N, C-alpha and C positions, 0 to 999 in steps of 0.2 A: 502534039501534046506539049513538047518542049516550048514551042512558040507561044502556045496559049498560057502556059505557066509563067513564061518570061513576061508576057503582057500583063498578067495579074500582078506579078511582082512590081513591075514599073508603075502600074496604076496605084498599088498600095503605097509605095514609097512617095509618089506624087501627092496622094491624099494626105499622108502624114505631114509632108512639108507644108501643104496648104493650111492644114489645121494648126500646125505650129506657128505659122506666120499670122494666122487670124488670132491665135491666143496672145501672141506678142502685141498685136495691135490693140486687143482688148485690154491688156495690162497697161499699155500707154494711155489709152482713152480713159480708163478708170483712174489712173494717177492724175491725169490732167483735169478730169472732172472734179476729183476731190480737191485739187488745188484751186480751181475756179470757185468752187463752193466755199472753201475756207476763206478765199479773198473776198467773196461777196458777203459772207456773214461777219467778216471782221469790220466792215464799214458800219459803225453805229450811228444812229441819228443824233443830230445836234439838239440837246434839250433846250438850248437858248433860243432856238428858232421858234417864232410865234406864227401860227397859222392865221390867215385872214378869216374872221368870223363869218363874212359873207360867203366865202368859198366853202367853209365848213357847213353852212346851212344848205348850200346847193348840192353838196355831195350826199347829204342824207336822203335826198329824194331819188338817187340812182341806186338800184339794187345790183349787187355784185353777181357776175355771171357764174354759173355752175362750172367748176373745172372738169372738163372732159378728160384731159390727160395731164398728169403732173409728174415731176421728176424729183425724187428724193433719194439720192445715192447714199447719203450718210446713214440712212436708216438701215440699210442692208450691206454696208461697206465691209464689215468684218467677216460675216459668213460668206459673202460673195467672193472676197479675195482668198479666203481659205479654200473654198471650192475650186477656184481657179488654180491655185498652187497644187492641189491634189490632182486635178485634171491634167495639168502640165506634167506632173510626175508620172502618172499612169500612161500618158501618151508617149513619153520618152522611153519608158520601160517597154511598151508595146513595140515601138519602132526599133528598139535595140534588138529584140528577138525576131522581128520580121526580116531584118537585113542580116543574113548569116555571115557575110564576109566581114562586116564590122565587128560582130561578136567574137570572131575567131582571132582578131588582131588586137582590139582595144577592149579592156575590161569595162564592165558596166559602170563601175564607180568612177572611172576616168571620164566616160562620156557624160555622166550626170554632173560632175564638177564643171566640165566645159559648158554644159547648158546653163548652169548657174552663173558662170562668168558672163555668158552672152546676155542672159536676162538682166543681171545686175548692171551690165554696161548700158543696155537700152534704158533702164529705169534712171540711171544717173545721167544719161545723155539728154533726157527730156526735163532735167532740172529737179527731179525728185530724189529723196533719200532712200536708198535700197534697204530692205529689212535685214536685220542682223540676227544670226543664230545666237541668241542670248542664253544664259545658263538656265533660266527658269523654263523656257520653251524646250530646251534639250533634255534636262534631267527629269522634268515632271511629266512630259507629254510624249516625246519622241523616243527616248531610250527604253522606258519600261516595256513596251510591246515586243521589242527585239530580244530583250533579256528573258522575258516570260516565255516566248516561243523557244528560245534555246534551252531554258531550264526545264520546261514541261516535257519536251521531247529529247532530253539529254540521254544519250546511250549510257545506261547505268553501269553495265558490266565493264566495258573498256575504261570508263572514267574511274571506277573504284580500283581496277587492277593497276592503273598507272597513277594513282593518287599521290604516291610518294614523289614520283618524278615531277608531276605537275606542281606540287607544293614547293619543291626546291626551285623550280624555274620561276614560280610566281613570287615567292617571298625573297629568297636569297638573290635570285637574278634581278629582281626589281630594285632591291637595296644596292646591289653592285652597280647597276646602271645609274641610279640617282646620285650616288656619292662619287662615282668615277666621272660622270659628265659635269656635275657641280664643281668638283675639285679642279678638274682640268680647265674649265671655263674661268674659274677664279684665278688660276695661274696665268692664263692668257690675258685676263683683264688687267693684271698688274704690270704688263709690259708697256713701256712708254711708247707712244705713237699710235696706239690702237684707239684712243679716245674713249676707253671704257674704265677709266680710273674711278668713277663714281659707283661702280657696281661692287658691293661688298660680298663677303663669303655667304651669308645667310640668303641673300637674293639669288646667288648662283645655285645654292643647294635647293632653294625653292623652285627655280627653273628646271633643275635636274629631276626633281620629283615629278614635275608636271609632264616633262617630255619623255620620261623613262618607261611609262606604262604602255603595254601593247593594247591596242584598241580592239574590242570584240566585234564592233560593227564592221570595221575594215577587214578583219580576219575572216569573218563569216562571208562577206561579199566576195573575197578573193578565193578562198578555199572551196567554196561551192562551185566555182567555175572550172577549176583545174582538176577536180575529182581526185584529190590526193587520198592515199590510203588512210584507213581509220586510225592507225596509231599516231601518225604525224598530225592528223587533224585534231585529235583529242588532246594531244600535248600542247599545241599552240593555242587552240581555242580554250582549253581548260586553264591555261596560264592567263589568257586575257580576261577570263571571268574572275579568277581568284586573286589577281593582283590588285583588284579594286580596293580591298582593305588596306593594303600597303600604301597605295597612292593617296587615299583619303587621309590616313594618319600622317604621312610625311607632309602632305600639303598643309594641313591645319597646324602641324607642329612647327614647320619652318616659317609659316606665316605669322604664328604667334611669337616665335623667337625674333622675327624681323622687327616686330613692333616693340618688343621689350628691349632688345639690344644685347642682352646677356643670357648665357646658357650655363646652368649648373648641372652637377651630377644628378641631383634629384629630378630636374626637368627631363634629363635623358631617360632615367628610370621610369618616370611617369609616361614618357612616350612609348616605351616598350609595353607597359601595362595597357596603355590606350589601344595598342595594336590588337591585343587579345580581346579587349572589351568590344572593339568595333567589329572584328571578324566573328567571334563567337556570339556576340549579342545579335548581330544580323542573322546568323543561322538560327538562333533560338526564336527570334521573332517570326521568321519565315516558317519554321516548323510548327509553331503554335497556330498560325493562320492556316497552314496546310491541314492540320488535324481538325480544326474547326470546319474547314470546307469539306473534308471527307465525311465528317459526322453529319453535317447538314444534308449532304447528298443522299444519306441513308433514308430520308423521309420525303423524297421528291418523286416517289413512284406514281402519285396521283396528279402531279403538276409537272409534266415533262418539259413544258415550254420554258420554264425559268431555270432549268438546270445549267445551261452554259453561263448564265449571268453570275451564278455563285462562284464559278471558277474564276471569272474575270475580276469580280469585285473583291474577293478575298485576296487574290494575288496583288492587286493594285493597293489594297489597304495594307498589306504586308510591306510593300515598298515604301509607302508614305509614312507608316509607323516607324520604320527604320530611319528614314530621313529626318523625322522629328527629333530623334535623339542623336543625330549625326553618326548613326551606325552605317554599315555597308548595305545600301539598298540593293545592290546587284546580288550579293550573297543571300540576302533575305528572299529575293524573288526566286533564285535557284533552289534554295531549301524548300520554299513553299511549293514550287512545281514538282520537285522530286518527291516530296512527302505526300502530296495530294493525288498524284496521277494514278497509282495502282488501285487505290480504294475508290476513287471517283469513277474510274472506268468500269469497275465491278458493279456500281450502283446505277449509273445513268443508262439511258437507252442508246441504241446505236445511232439514231438520228442526232441526238445531242452530242455524241462523240464526234460525228462528222462535222457538226456545226462548230464545235470547239476547234477542231483541227484546221478547217479552212478559214475560219475567222482569224485565228492567230497567225496563220501564214499570210493572209491578206494584210492584216494590221501591221505586222512586222515588215513586210515588203514595202508598204507605203511609207512607213516611218524611215526605213533605211534610204529609200529614194529621196525623200525630202531632206534628210540630213546632208547627203552629198550635194544636192542642189543648193541648199542654204550655205554650205561651205564655200561654194563658188560665188554666191551673191555677197557673202560677208567679206570675201577677199576684195571685191570691188569697192565695197563700202568703206573699208579702211577705218581709222587712219593708220598709216604705216610709218615706222622709223627704221630705215634701212642702214645697217652697218655691215659692210662686207666681211670683216673679220669675224664678227659674232655669228652671222648667219652661216657662213661657209664652215667654220669650225664646229658649229652645232650639228650640221649634217654629217660631217666626217666622224665626230665623236660618237654620235648615235649609232652609226654603222659599226665602228670599231668596238665600242663597248658591248654591243649585242653579240658580235662574233666571239670576242674573248670570253664573255660570260657563258655562252652556250658551250663552247669547247671546254672551258675549265670545269664547269659543273657536270658536263657529261662524262668527263674523265673520272670524276668521283662517283657519279651515279652508276656507271657501267660495272663498277666493282660489286654492286649489290643487285643488279638486274640479271635475270635469266636470259631474256632476249635483249642483247646489246644493241645500242644505237650505233649504226655505222657512220662513217665519215660523210656519206651522201645525205643521210637523214639528218645529221647534225647541221649540215649546210642549209638544208631546206628549213629546219626549225629556226635557225638564225636569220635566214633571208626572209622568212615569213612574218617577222615581228613588225607589223605595220603600225603606224600612228594614225589617229583619226580625230573625230569630233570631241572625244572626252578631253584630250589635251587642249583643244581650242577653247572649250567651255570653261575649263579650270583657269586657263590664262585670261579669259574674259572677266573672271571674278576678281582679278587683282585691282588694287586701289591706287597704286603709284602710277600716274599717267605716263610719265616718261619711261619707266621700266616696262609698263604694260604694253605700250606701242611697240617697243623693240622686241619684247618677248613674244608678242602675238605675231609679229612679222617672221621671226625665226620659227615659231611653231607651224605657221602656215607653210613655210618653205619645206620643213621636214615632212609635213603631211603630203604635200605635192610630190616630193621626191620619193617617198615610200609607196604612195598610191600609183603614181604614173610610172616611175622607173622600175621599182621592184615589182609592182603589180603587173606590168606589161612584160617583164622578162622572166618571171618565175615559171610560167608555163613552158616556154622553150627550154629553160634549164631543167625542169622536171623530165621532159622528153629526152634531152641530151644526156642526162645522168642516168636515165633508165630507172627512175624511182618507181616503186610499185604504186599503182593507182587503185582506187576503190573498185571492187567488183560487186556489181549489183546481183544479189542472190536473195531468194526468198527462203525464209526459215521453214523447216519441215518438222514433222513429228520425230523423224529419225534423228535429226540433229539435236532436237531438244532432249530426247532420251539419252543420247551419248553425252551431252553436256551435263545433265544431272548425274549420270553415272560417274563421270570424271570428278565432279564436285564431291560426291560422296566418297569416292575412292581416295582423293587427296585429303579429305577431312579425316578419314580413318587412318591414313598413313601418318598424319601429324599427331593423332591421338596415340598411336602405337609408339612413335618416337618420343613422345612427351614434349613436342614442340607446339606452342600455341601461336600458329601463324594466322594469316588473314582468312584462310579456309575454315579454321576452327571457330573464329569469332563470327564469320559469316553464317556458319551453321547454327551457332547459338542465337544469333539475331533472327534467323528464319524460324527457329523453333519458338522463340518468344512471340514473333509476329503471328504465327499460326495459333498459338495457345491463347493469346490475350487480345492483341490489337485487332485482328480481323473480326473477332466476335463483336467488338464495339463499333467498328467503322464500316462494316459491310453488312447489308441487310439480307435476310433470308438464308437459304441453304448454301449460297455461294461462299459464305465465310468458312465453311468446312470442306469446300471443294478442293480436291488434290490439284497440285500445280500442273500436272500433265493434262488433266481434264480441262482445266481452265485455258491452257494454251491451245488445246484442240478446239474448244468453243470459239476462241478468237480467230483461228485459222478458218474454221467453218463459216463464220459470219463474214469474214473478208472475201472468201471465195464466192459466197452467195451474193454479196453486194456487187462484186465484179460481174457475175453472170447476169444479174438483173440489169445493171447499167449497160451491158453489151446487148441486151435483148434476147439472149439465147436461152433464158430460163422461162420464157413465156408459156411454152407448151408442156412444161414439166409439172408433175403433180406436186402438191404442196407438202406431202409427207416425206418426200425424199430430202436427204441432207445434201449440203453442198459438196461434200466429199464424194457422195454417190453421183452427183451431177457431173463432176469432172471426169469420171470414169466411163460415162455413157458415150458410146461412139455414135456418129451421125448416120447410122444405118437404120433402115425402116424396121419396125417391130413386126414379128410374124402375126398373121391374123389369128384372132381367137385368144390371144394372150392378154390377160387382164392383170394389171398391176394391183396387188392387194392394198387395201386401205385399212388403217387402224385408227381407232378413236384417239382423241387427245388424252383421255385418262389412261389408256393403255400405254401410249407413248411415254407419258410421264412416269409410269411405273417402271418401264424398261430403263429409262434414263436413271432413275433412282437406284435401280439394281446395279447398273454398271458403275455408277459413282461409288456405291458402297463396297463393291467387291473387286473392282479393277486394280486398285492400288494398295491392296493389303499385303504388304511385304512383311516377312518374319523379322521381328526385332527382339534381340536378347535384352532381358530386363536387368540382368546382373552386369556390373561394370567390370572392365578389364583391369587386372592387376598383374604387374610383372613379378610379384613376390608370391602370389597364391594362384597357381594354375590348376583350376578344377577340371576334371575329366567330364566330358559330355557323354551321357549314357548312350545316346544314339550313335555317336562316333565310336564308342567302345564295343558295342554289340555288333554293329554292322561294318566292322573294319574289314577291308579287303585282305590285308595280310593275315589276319586271324582266320578268316575263312579258308585261305589257301593252306595254312598249316593244318587245319582240320581235315582238309581233303587229302593231303599227303599222308597224314597219320592213318586215315581210314583205309587208303589203298595199301599201305604197308601191312596192316592187320589182315586184310582180306587175302593177301598173298600167302599167309601161313595156313589158312583154313581151306583154301580152294586147291583141289588137285585135279589133274586131267587124267581120266582113265585111259589105259592102253587099248582096251576092247570095249565096244559099246554094250555087249551082252553081259560083261562083268560089272557093269555100272551099278552103283547102289541105287536104292529107291529114291524117287524124287522127294526132296524136302526143301524147305525155305529157311534161309538164314537171314536174320534181321540184325542190323547194326545201328546203333544210335550213338551219336557223338554230338553233344551240345544240342544245337538246334537243327542238325542235319540228320535225316533218317534215310537209310538205304536198304532196300529189300532185294536180295539176290536169289534167283531160282537156280538150284543145282540139280542137274540130271544125273 
């Protein structure tokens, strides 16, 4: 068995190498064919040349032969090359996961960049110009699928619970990195002998703004491989998502100031206002498109086929609308996905949900793979302007500023957090701040050619250092420091009940204490959502469905889909629920036992009855007041202390009336004595 598996592994790796080599040859052939065609078409006929009239008259008698086979590569060049790039990306991703030894040592992003370097070198060796990852291709086509996948499936609870920490790292941390790197680089450029005297302060600050932001694509690719715990993952990934507004504002601000040459106090104040406009405006645009998408999905019950398209189109339109006004497109996509998901999933079918899930995962995976491959190809394409002082100091300052920023901000944040961030967790947060294609694309937008080449060279060096060095060493460091990793666990009804109980308990404690914390506002938002928003955005009775019942339905459907996919539910009756299916043991049923069947109408009546009565908890209508404590009549009448006092008093009275006779013959006649005290009645027979 081991020998056969080893043979299959060797055969698979050999096939992948052969296919990769064939693809490289196809790339080379396509490039050479396009070059030959362009050279052939560039030769224009000489209009001054006069043809012989006798020759022209003879050629009119010969009929042109019908072309059996023709070659026109220019007609399909663009879609053919796009298909080749996507096929190359998929084969590299497949080969990475087939070879387990390679995946345990080298991260996937490093391997893809190396493949890009190899492909770019081959294209340049045959005399062609390699394609470059320009800003239009990256920001409009490759980045949106990755951000939509991250925003649509964003874990809401850990994100909202750590939102304050994420905002501090994203806003204050990015500002610290930008100004620290820009200021230190300007100080170094003023030293004689470095050859950087022409770099002014605004150019250094612009470079600091470009290189300071943590890249979400690189963070996603790395953290999904090391399986870090949920807290650290949401801190670093949330920071990489929300620092987009700061990066966009600083980039446009310093670029505008670099052209003007002077900065006033009013310009700085407008820059602060621009930050709030860019961030809040992007969130508002995304929320509007998310509500529109949820409202549209309410009417798609008769056309289930087009349901996934509404999700993709509304999300992409939210991103493009934000980019039109230079707002934060990343925050717009996140807001759209978060706003749309709970209502869309309640309206669409389960097949549409599966389509959305797998299409987003596929789309984002292909885009991520192409981004890293194009980074390698663009590195070969150049041009580069290498300056040892500038490049080495950029790498050192990026690492130092990240460490200082995380440690300093965490010292302040831990004073307000209940769960403190330990030294190990702070190191992983600082070490996981990778740079990626966003910094490269922003550097590609620069107009000054001399500064642009030097900045791009430094940016590419920082990207390679963070992806290769930090990306390859963070997994051994996590194991060495014994940092908690993510535990794969399935949510259950029991966990959901206890989570809701703790939420209600903490909300009640905050109300009693008079403290309006995030539990209080979360409860207010949930009540507003149930009372108004769900009625407009969710169709049918599911708008009034309790949260626990809704969660139960999701679990039931997931388990049913798993059973159907595994083939174990083929012989089970259709009326059994999936929760009943998982409790059925694989033993044979006794003979003569018939499983009862009920009609669809009766089943619907039972479900309505459970939905109407399962979640009716008693709620007090009067509000709590610390100055006016009203006595509950139930608690007053049925008090345990009051009942015990009545019992003691009754026994004391009985001791005075009851006497024990010395002789049974002298006993008085039988009579009954009845005592009544409040709501307690006792009858004693006296002989």
